[in-house]
C-alpha positions in Angstrom: 49.3 20.8 -8.6 50.7 24.5 -7.5 49.0 25.8 -4.9 48.1 29.3 -6.1 49.8 31.5 -3.5 48.8 34.7 -4.6 45.8 35.4 -2.4 47.7 36.5 0.7 50.2 38.6 -1.6 48.3 40.8 -2.9 46.1 41.7 -0.4 49.2 42.2 2.3 50.6 44.3 -0.4 47.5 46.7 -0.3 47.9 47.0 3.8 51.3 47.5 3.5 51.1 50.5 0.7 48.3 51.9 2.5 50.2 52.2 6.0 53.2 53.5 4.2 55.7 51.5 6.4 58.5 51.3 4.2 60.9 54.1 3.8 63.2 51.9 1.7 61.2 52.5 -1.3 61.3 56.2 -1.6 65.0 56.8 -1.1 65.3 58.3 -4.3 62.3 60.8 -3.3 64.4 62.3 -0.4 67.8 62.5 -2.5 65.7 64.4 -5.1 66.7 62.6 -8.4 65.6 59.9 -10.6 67.3 56.7 -10.2 70.3 55.6 -12.9 69.2 53.5 -15.8 68.3 50.0 -15.3 70.0 47.5 -17.6 67.5 45.8 -19.8 67.3 41.9 -17.9 68.9 38.7 -19.5 67.3 36.2 -16.9 64.3 36.2 -14.9 62.8 39.3 -13.3 61.8 40.3 -9.7 59.6 42.5 -8.6 62.3 44.8 -7.1 63.8 44.7 -10.5 60.2 45.5 -12.4 59.5 48.3 -9.8 63.6 49.7 -10.5 62.3 49.9 -14.4 58.9 51.5 -13.7 61.0 54.3 -11.9 62.9 54.5 -14.5 60.0 54.9 -17.0 57.4 56.9 -15.2 56.6 60.0 -17.2 54.4 61.0 -14.3 57.3 60.9 -11.6 59.5 62.7 -13.9 56.8 65.5 -14.1 56.5 65.3 -10.6 60.3 66.0 -10.0 59.6 69.2 -12.6 57.3 70.5 -9.7 59.9 69.8 -7.3 62.4 72.0 -9.5 59.8 74.7 -9.8 58.8 74.9 -6.1 62.4 75.2 -5.2 62.8 78.4 -7.5 59.8 79.8 -6.2 61.3 79.4 -2.4 64.5 80.8 -4.0 62.6 84.1 -5.0 60.4 83.9 -2.2 63.7 84.5 -0.3 65.3 86.7 -2.7 62.7 89.2 -2.2 64.4 89.7 1.7 67.5 90.4 0.2 68.8 94.4 -1.0 69.0 94.8 -4.6 72.2 96.2 -6.0 72.5 98.2 -9.1 74.7 100.4 -11.1 73.4 103.3 -12.7 74.8 105.7 -15.0 73.0 109.3 -16.1 74.0 111.5 -19.1 71.4 114.7 -18.9 71.3 117.7 -21.6 69.2 121.1 -21.5 68.2 123.3 -24.0 70.4 125.7 -22.7 72.9 126.5 -19.9 72.0 127.6 -16.7 72.9 131.4 -15.6 74.4 131.5 -11.6 76.6 134.8 -11.0 76.6 136.1 -14.7 78.3 132.7 -15.3 76.9 130.0 -18.0 76.8 126.7 -17.0 77.0 123.8 -19.0 73.8 122.9 -20.1 74.9 119.1 -19.7 75.6 117.0 -16.7 77.3 113.2 -16.1 76.3 110.7 -13.1 77.3 107.4 -12.0 76.6 105.7 -9.1 75.9 102.4 -7.1 71.9 101.8 -5.9 71.4 99.7 -2.9 67.7 99.5 -1.9 66.4 97.3 0.6 62.7 96.5 1.8 62.4 97.1 5.4 58.8 96.6 6.1 56.1 95.2 4.0 53.3 94.0 7.0 56.3 90.3 7.0 54.9 89.6 3.3 57.9 88.0 2.3 58.6 86.4 5.2 55.1 84.8 5.1 55.7 84.0 0.7 59.0 82.3 2.4 57.0 80.4 4.5 54.3 79.4 2.3 56.9 78.6 -0.4 58.8 75.8 2.0 55.6 74.3 2.7 54.7 74.2 -0.6 58.7 72.6 -1.9 57.5 69.7 1.3 54.3 69.0 -0.2 55.9 68.5 -3.8 58.2 66.0 -2.3 55.8 64.1 -0.3 53.4 64.0 -3.6 56.9 62.6 -4.9 56.7 59.7 -2.8 53.7 59.0 -3.0 53.8 58.7 -7.0 56.4 56.3 -6.1 54.1 54.0 -3.9 51.5 54.3 -6.5 54.3 52.9 -9.0 55.2 50.4 -7.0 51.7 49.2 -6.1 50.7 48.9 -10.1 53.8 47.4 -10.7 53.5 44.6 -8.0 49.4 44.1 -9.2 50.5 43.8 -12.7 53.3 41.6 -11.7 51.7 38.9 -9.1 49.0 39.2 -11.7 51.3 37.8 -14.1 52.2 35.2 -11.6 48.8 34.2 -10.9 47.2 33.1 -14.1 50.7 31.6 -14.9 50.3 29.1 -11.8 47.0 28.6 -12.5 47.6 27.9 -16.1 50.3 25.1 -14.8 47.6 23.7 -12.5 45.0 23.5 -15.3 47.9 21.9 -17.7 48.3 19.3 -14.5 44.7 18.7 -14.5 44.2 18.6 -18.5 47.2 15.5 -18.1 45.9 13.8 -15.2 42.3 13.8 -17.0 43.7 13.0 -20.3 45.2 9.3 -18.4 41.9 9.2 -16.8 40.0 8.8 -20.1 42.7 6.5 -21.0 42.0 4.0 -17.9 38.2 4.5 -18.5 38.2 3.5 -22.0 40.6 0.3 -21.2 37.9 -0.6 -18.4 34.8 0.5 -20.7 36.2 -2.6 -23.4 36.6 -4.9 -20.0 33.2 -4.3 -19.3 34.5 -2.3 -16.0 33.4 0.8 -16.8 30.2 2.5 -18.6 30.3 4.6 -21.8 28.8 7.6 -19.6 31.7 7.5 -17.3 34.2 8.2 -20.3 32.3 10.5 -22.0 32.0 12.5 -18.4 35.7 12.7 -18.5 36.0 13.9 -21.8 33.6 16.5 -21.2 35.8 18.0 -17.9 39.0 17.3 -20.1 37.3 19.6 -22.7 36.3 22.0 -19.9 40.1 22.0 -18.5 41.3 23.4 -22.3 38.7 26.0 -22.7 40.1 27.2 -19.6 43.7 26.5 -20.6 43.0 28.5 -23.6 41.3 31.6 -21.6 44.0 31.7 -19.2 46.5 31.9 -21.7 44.8 35.4 -23.3 44.8 36.5 -19.5 48.2 35.9 -19.1 49.1 37.5 -22.5 46.9 41.1 -21.5 48.6 41.1 -17.6 52.3 41.0 -19.3 51.2 43.2 -22.2 50.4 45.7 -19.0 53.7 45.2 -17.1 55.6 45.4 -20.2 53.9 48.9 -20.6 55.1 49.8 -17.1 58.1 49.0 -16.9 58.8 50.3 -20.5 60.1 47.0 -22.2 58.9 44.1 -23.8 59.2 41.3 -21.2 56.5 39.3 -22.5 58.7 35.9 -22.8 61.5 36.7 -19.1 60.3 34.6 -16.7 59.1 36.2 -13.6 60.6 35.4 -10.1 57.8 35.4 -7.6 58.9 35.3 -3.5 55.2 34.2 -2.7 57.0 31.8 0.1 57.6 34.8 2.0 55.7 35.2 5.3 53.6 38.4 4.7 54.1 40.5 8.0 50.5 41.5 9.0 49.9 44.6 11.4 46.8 44.9 13.5 44.2 47.6 12.9 45.3 50.0 15.1 48.8 49.8 14.2 47.9 50.3 10.7 46.2 53.7 11.9 48.9 55.2 13.9 51.3 54.7 11.1 49.0 56.3 8.3 49.6 59.3 10.0 52.7 59.5 7.8 51.3 59.1 4.4 53.3 61.0 1.9 49.8 61.9 0.3 48.6 63.4 3.8 52.0 64.5 4.5 51.2 66.6 1.2 47.6 67.7 2.4 49.0 68.9 6.0 51.7 70.8 3.6 49.3 72.4 1.2 46.9 73.2 3.8 49.8 75.4 5.9 50.9 77.1 2.4 47.6 78.4 1.8 47.4 79.2 5.4 50.6 81.5 4.9 49.2 82.6 1.8 46.3 84.2 3.5 49.2 86.2 5.5 50.6 87.5 2.6 47.0 88.9 0.9 46.7 90.7 4.6 50.1 92.4 4.1 48.3 94.8 1.4 46.5 96.5 4.7 50.4 96.9 5.7 52.4 100.2 4.8 55.6 99.8 2.8 59.1 101.1 4.2 62.0 100.8 1.8 65.4 102.1 2.2 67.6 103.5 -0.8 71.2 104.3 -1.0 73.3 105.9 -3.3 77.1 105.8 -3.3 78.1 108.1 -6.3 81.4 107.7 -8.7 80.7 110.5 -10.8 78.8 113.5 -9.9 78.4 117.0 -12.0 76.0 119.6 -12.1 74.5 121.9 -9.6 75.0 119.5 -6.8 76.8 119.7 -3.5 79.9 117.6 -3.9 78.6 114.6 -1.2 79.6 110.9 -2.3 76.2 109.2 -0.7 73.0 109.4 0.2 70.2 107.6 1.8 66.4 108.1 1.1 63.7 106.2 3.6 60.5 105.8 2.1 57.1 105.4 3.6 53.7 104.1 1.9 50.6 103.9 3.7 47.5 102.4 1.8 44.6 104.4 2.5 42.1 103.1 -0.3 43.2 100.4 -2.7 39.3 100.1 -4.3 38.9 96.8 -2.6 41.4 94.8 -4.3 43.1 93.7 -0.8 40.1 92.9 0.8 39.0 90.6 -2.7 42.9 89.2 -2.2 42.6 88.0 1.0 38.4 86.1 0.8 40.3 84.5 -2.2 43.2 83.6 -0.2 41.1 82.5 3.1 38.5 80.2 0.4 42.0 78.3 -0.8 43.0 77.6 2.8 39.3 76.4 3.4 39.6 74.0 0.6 43.2 72.7 1.7 41.4 72.1 5.2 38.7 70.2 3.9 40.7 68.4 1.4 42.9 67.4 4.4 40.2 66.5 6.6 38.4 64.2 3.6 41.6 62.4 3.3 41.6 61.3 6.7 38.6 59.7 6.6 39.5 57.7 3.5 42.5 56.6 5.1 41.0 55.1 7.7 38.0 53.4 5.3 40.6 52.4 2.9 42.8 50.5 6.3 38.9 48.8 7.4 38.4 48.0 4.1 42.0 46.7 3.5 41.8 44.3 6.7 38.4 42.9 5.8 40.0 41.8 2.3 42.9 40.4 4.3 40.3 38.3 6.4 38.8 37.1 3.6 41.7 36.1 1.5 43.3 34.6 4.9 40.0 32.4 5.1 40.0 31.6 1.6 43.8 30.2 1.7 43.1 28.1 4.7 40.3 26.6 2.6 42.2 26.1 -0.1 45.0 24.4 1.7 42.7 21.9 3.2 40.7 21.2 0.3 44.2 20.6 -1.8 45.3 18.4 1.2 41.9 16.5 0.7 42.2 16.0 -3.3 46.0 15.1 -3.0 45.2 12.4 -0.8 42.1 11.4 -3.0 44.4 11.2 -6.1 46.5 9.1 -4.5 43.9 6.3 -3.3 42.7 6.5 -6.9 46.0 5.8 -8.0 46.6 3.1 -5.9 43.1 1.6 -7.1 
């Protein structure tokens, strides 16, 4: 019989994922790209190969990458609002009749061509705040992308070890069926010799039927679990052998160490970045109360008409808001509300992380105790079987 080794693996993975201590799983997210295509496996599959296939298949991860691209575009847009705008302008002007100056008729049309530079000088630091907020939003999107990779790993690992668990149980059940069949044959032979009773034979046959029923049920569970794993990796692996690494020792952190490492969880970092982005959003809204100072410069290539012959000019324009119908105040209140929502979301997530780690350690302790008891039971059953075989 094979001892089911997945009890520690599943719970160990829970602690592993909650504390987010494996940066290697998120190397692709830091580079900002999707992993290269993974070839279709021909032999057995490891958990790492299933994870790579799931990353390649996941539409949710690809959507997250598009979110990152959009956030990058918003950041460049905010940066562009600080830089000057340069345009080329050409005008052709016509009047109904020419202008009389000193008894001389001037042309009734004029042509102007120039380069125009517009530079915002002050808008209440609105552009800088918008750029800082966009930067934090981009960082949050990247952290969410890393969290998605962790969730994909968790889903792939759970499906992978569910298949391994059911297949191990089925192998154990088949071993029991084989041993029980031998036991039934032995009891029937002993009954013919008058050394066993018919009730013992019937009891053994009843146990055999129970094992066969359990085997049929486990076969259905294996099919369902392999269908789920095939869906996650995007390939048909219903008949592909899985190579489990359950014999490896699981590193176990203390609860305090796990809580200390949880501060770097990607979803928590994403919530922090979102709160900072919304905080800068309040500053952007408040900038609506500030005066606006712009600079416009013209460099003329061609100029006709009554204008003095100059090559360039500068215009400073100052707008001071006096009354805006309460729109800026409403924008500020809405921005403050969004910031408060983000702050409360972060607070709730911090409490949830602490609860998840506590629950994971309780499950881990229960699994360790169960594994210890099962090992002792397995040793006793093995010893009992050896005695029965000798008898």
